[in-house]
C-alpha positions as CSV (number, residue, x, y, z in Angstrom):
1,M,0.0,0.0,0.0
2,N,1.3,3.5,-0.9
3,I,1.2,5.3,2.4
4,K,2.0,8.6,0.8
5,R,-1.1,8.4,-1.4
6,H,-3.3,7.8,1.7
7,L,-1.7,10.3,4.1
8,P,-4.1,13.2,3.2
9,N,-7.1,10.8,3.7
10,L,-5.9,10.1,7.2
11,F,-6.1,13.9,7.9
12,T,-9.6,13.9,6.4
13,L,-10.7,11.1,8.7
14,G,-9.2,13.1,11.5
15,N,-11.6,15.9,10.5
16,L,-14.5,13.5,10.6
17,L,-13.4,12.1,14.0
18,C,-13.2,15.6,15.5
19,G,-16.6,16.5,13.9
20,T,-18.2,13.4,15.4
21,I,-16.9,14.2,18.9
22,A,-18.1,17.8,18.4
23,V,-21.6,16.5,17.7
24,I,-21.6,14.7,21.0
25,F,-20.5,17.7,23.0
26,A,-23.0,20.0,21.1
27,V,-25.9,17.7,22.1
28,T,-24.8,17.7,25.7
29,G,-24.4,21.5,25.8
30,D,-20.6,21.6,26.3
31,F,-19.9,24.3,23.7
32,T,-16.4,25.0,24.8
33,S,-15.4,21.4,23.9
34,T,-17.5,21.6,20.8
35,A,-15.6,24.6,19.6
36,I,-12.2,23.0,20.4
37,F,-13.1,19.9,18.3
38,V,-14.6,21.9,15.5
39,A,-11.4,24.1,15.3
40,S,-9.3,20.9,15.3
41,G,-11.4,19.4,12.5
42,I,-11.1,22.5,10.4
43,G,-7.4,22.3,11.0
44,F,-7.3,18.7,9.7
45,D,-9.4,19.9,6.8
46,F,-6.9,22.6,5.9
47,F,-3.9,20.2,6.1
48,D,-5.4,17.3,4.1
49,G,-5.6,19.5,1.0
50,F,-2.2,21.1,1.7
51,I,-0.5,17.7,2.1
52,A,-2.3,16.3,-1.0
53,R,-1.0,19.2,-3.1
54,L,2.5,19.0,-1.5
55,L,2.7,15.3,-2.2
56,Q,0.9,15.6,-5.6
57,V,-1.6,12.9,-4.6
58,Q,-4.9,14.6,-5.2
59,G,-7.6,12.2,-6.3
60,E,-11.4,11.8,-6.6
61,L,-11.5,9.6,-3.4
62,G,-9.9,12.4,-1.3
63,K,-12.3,14.9,-2.8
64,Q,-15.4,12.9,-1.8
65,L,-14.0,12.0,1.6
66,D,-13.3,15.7,2.3
67,S,-16.9,16.7,1.6
68,L,-18.3,13.8,3.7
69,A,-16.1,14.8,6.7
70,D,-17.0,18.5,6.2
71,M,-20.7,17.5,6.2
72,V,-20.3,16.4,9.9
73,T,-17.9,19.0,11.2
74,S,-19.2,22.0,9.2
75,G,-22.8,20.8,8.6
76,V,-24.3,18.7,11.4
77,V,-22.4,20.5,14.2
78,P,-23.5,24.1,13.4
79,G,-27.1,22.9,12.9
80,I,-27.1,21.3,16.4
81,V,-25.5,24.4,17.9
82,M,-28.1,26.7,16.3
83,L,-30.9,24.4,17.4
84,Q,-29.5,24.6,20.9
85,L,-29.3,28.4,20.7
86,L,-32.9,28.7,19.5
87,Q,-34.1,26.3,22.2
88,A,-32.4,28.4,24.8
89,S,-33.8,31.6,23.4
90,T,-37.4,30.3,23.4
91,A,-37.2,28.2,26.7
92,M,-35.1,30.8,28.6
93,H,-32.5,28.2,29.7
94,T,-29.8,29.5,31.8
95,V,-26.1,29.4,31.0
96,G,-23.8,27.3,33.2
97,Y,-20.1,26.6,33.2
98,F,-20.2,24.3,30.2
99,G,-22.9,26.2,28.2
100,Y,-26.6,25.8,27.7
101,M,-28.4,23.0,29.4
102,P,-28.5,19.7,27.5
103,L,-31.5,19.2,25.2
104,E,-34.6,18.1,27.0
105,E,-37.2,15.6,25.7
106,S,-39.5,18.4,24.7
107,I,-37.8,20.6,22.0
108,S,-39.7,23.7,20.7
109,I,-40.7,23.4,17.1
110,I,-38.9,26.7,16.2
111,S,-35.6,25.2,17.4
112,F,-35.6,22.8,14.5
113,F,-35.4,25.8,12.2
114,G,-31.7,25.9,13.1
115,L,-31.1,22.7,11.1
116,L,-31.6,24.7,8.0
117,V,-27.9,25.5,8.1
118,T,-27.2,21.8,8.0
119,L,-29.3,21.4,4.8
120,A,-27.8,24.5,3.2
121,A,-24.3,23.2,4.0
122,C,-25.0,19.9,2.4
123,Y,-26.3,21.6,-0.7
124,R,-23.2,23.8,-0.9
125,L,-20.8,20.9,-0.4
126,G,-22.6,19.0,-3.2
127,K,-22.3,22.0,-5.5
128,F,-18.7,22.5,-4.6
129,N,-17.7,19.0,-5.8
130,I,-19.0,19.6,-9.3
131,D,-18.2,23.4,-9.7
132,E,-14.9,23.8,-11.5
133,R,-14.9,27.6,-10.9
134,Q,-13.8,27.3,-7.3
135,S,-10.2,26.1,-7.7
136,E,-8.7,29.5,-6.8
137,S,-11.6,31.3,-5.1
138,F,-15.0,30.4,-3.6
139,I,-18.5,30.9,-5.0
140,G,-20.6,31.4,-1.8
141,L,-19.3,31.3,1.8
142,P,-17.3,28.1,2.6
143,T,-19.0,25.9,5.2
144,P,-16.1,26.1,7.7
145,A,-16.5,29.9,7.9
146,M,-20.2,29.5,8.6
147,T,-19.4,27.0,11.3
148,L,-16.9,29.1,13.0
149,F,-19.4,32.0,13.1
150,I,-22.2,29.9,14.6
151,V,-20.0,27.9,17.1
152,S,-18.6,31.2,18.4
153,L,-22.1,32.5,19.4
154,P,-22.5,30.4,22.6
155,L,-18.9,31.1,23.5
156,I,-19.7,34.9,23.4
157,V,-22.5,34.3,25.8
158,L,-20.2,32.3,28.1
159,Y,-17.1,34.4,28.0
160,A,-18.3,37.9,27.0
161,P,-21.8,38.0,28.6
162,D,-21.8,41.8,29.1
163,T,-21.4,42.7,25.4
164,F,-24.1,43.9,23.0
165,F,-23.5,40.9,20.8
166,A,-24.3,38.5,23.8
167,D,-27.6,40.3,24.2
168,L,-28.4,39.7,20.5
169,I,-27.7,36.0,20.8
170,H,-30.5,35.6,23.3
171,N,-32.9,37.0,20.7
172,T,-34.9,34.4,18.8
173,Y,-35.4,36.7,15.8
174,F,-31.7,37.5,15.5
175,L,-30.9,33.7,15.5
176,I,-33.5,33.1,12.8
177,A,-32.1,35.9,10.7
178,I,-28.5,34.5,11.1
179,T,-29.8,31.1,10.1
180,L,-31.5,32.5,6.9
181,I,-28.5,34.7,6.0
182,F,-25.9,32.0,6.3
183,S,-28.1,29.4,4.5
184,W,-28.4,31.8,1.6
185,I,-24.9,33.2,1.5
186,M,-23.3,29.7,1.4
187,N,-25.1,29.0,-1.9
188,A,-25.2,32.5,-3.3
189,E,-23.4,33.4,-6.5
190,I,-21.0,35.7,-4.6
191,K,-17.2,35.3,-5.3
192,L,-15.1,35.2,-2.1
193,F,-11.3,35.2,-2.1
194,S,-9.4,32.2,-1.0
195,L,-6.6,32.3,1.6
196,K,-4.5,29.9,-0.5
197,F,-1.1,31.5,-1.5
198,A,0.3,30.7,-4.9
199,S,3.2,33.1,-4.0
200,Y,3.9,35.3,-1.0
201,R,4.5,38.6,-2.9
202,V,2.6,41.5,-1.4
203,N,1.4,42.9,-4.7
204,D,-0.1,39.5,-5.6
205,N,-1.8,39.0,-2.2
206,I,-2.7,42.5,-0.9
207,T,-6.3,41.6,-0.1
208,K,-5.2,38.5,1.8
209,Y,-2.6,40.4,3.8
210,V,-4.9,43.2,4.7
211,F,-7.5,40.7,5.8
212,L,-5.1,38.8,8.0
213,I,-3.6,41.9,9.6
214,V,-7.0,43.4,10.4
215,S,-8.2,40.0,11.7
216,L,-5.2,39.8,14.0
217,I,-6.0,43.3,15.4
218,L,-9.7,42.3,15.9
219,V,-8.6,39.2,17.8
220,V,-6.3,41.2,20.1
221,I,-9.0,43.8,20.8
222,F,-12.2,41.8,20.9
223,Q,-11.0,38.2,21.6
224,I,-13.9,35.7,21.2
225,V,-16.2,38.4,19.9
226,S,-13.8,38.9,17.0
227,V,-14.8,35.6,15.4
228,P,-18.2,36.7,13.9
229,L,-16.6,40.1,13.1
230,I,-13.8,38.5,11.1
231,I,-16.3,36.3,9.1
232,G,-18.3,39.4,8.4
233,L,-15.1,41.3,7.4
234,Y,-14.2,38.4,5.0
235,V,-17.6,38.7,3.2
236,L,-17.5,42.5,3.0
237,I,-13.9,42.6,1.7
238,S,-14.8,40.0,-1.0
239,I,-17.9,42.0,-2.0
240,F,-15.9,45.3,-2.3
241,K,-13.2,43.5,-4.2
242,N,-15.8,42.2,-6.7
243,I,-17.3,45.7,-7.1
244,N,-13.8,47.1,-7.9
245,I,-13.1,44.3,-10.4
246,D,-16.5,44.9,-12.1
247,K,-15.6,48.7,-12.5
């Protein structure tokens, strides 16, 4: 067996394992652990492609495995987290050390609306596999970016409870709006830049360097609250870049 050829797939399976564990923590209401395993899974997701390109062993199997693993880490997990957030906002659950209380036997109907992001993520991943336009940039928001945004919301409530953003997260209508916006933008015909570097020359990557620098500043200033701000910044910079190109 050619181990080199299967090495990227091992990283992809690492993504799937982290996503599966994150599902368990999300159901039990431990959102700190959920975020840790989601971040780890996204890390595995980044390195499987990087290693495949480095070793020149890209293949159809790896492509399909990647989407299947992403469906769990960046599809099922954010849907469960959003369901939990909606359940908490409608049932007025309190926040404890680990996060919202585990799901009860009786779940409000509106909470299931959060699973719309899971369906939208599945549709996006299916489109991505057959869309040849997304080799150097993205059409629609990548599922990991959506996941990081949603998974960060309960952490803001936990670790930055006195912020304006935390108050918004308790609002059912805000959560429904977030669900609709991200379900749409993942599948919208909007071109978003990729953080892959073909070279490291400043002139060739000015947008990426500006984004990374501003993101670092936001992390230092706002800490956990910076996560949704960075995702929003990513979308806005991409839109402005597209406007300038069209001109």
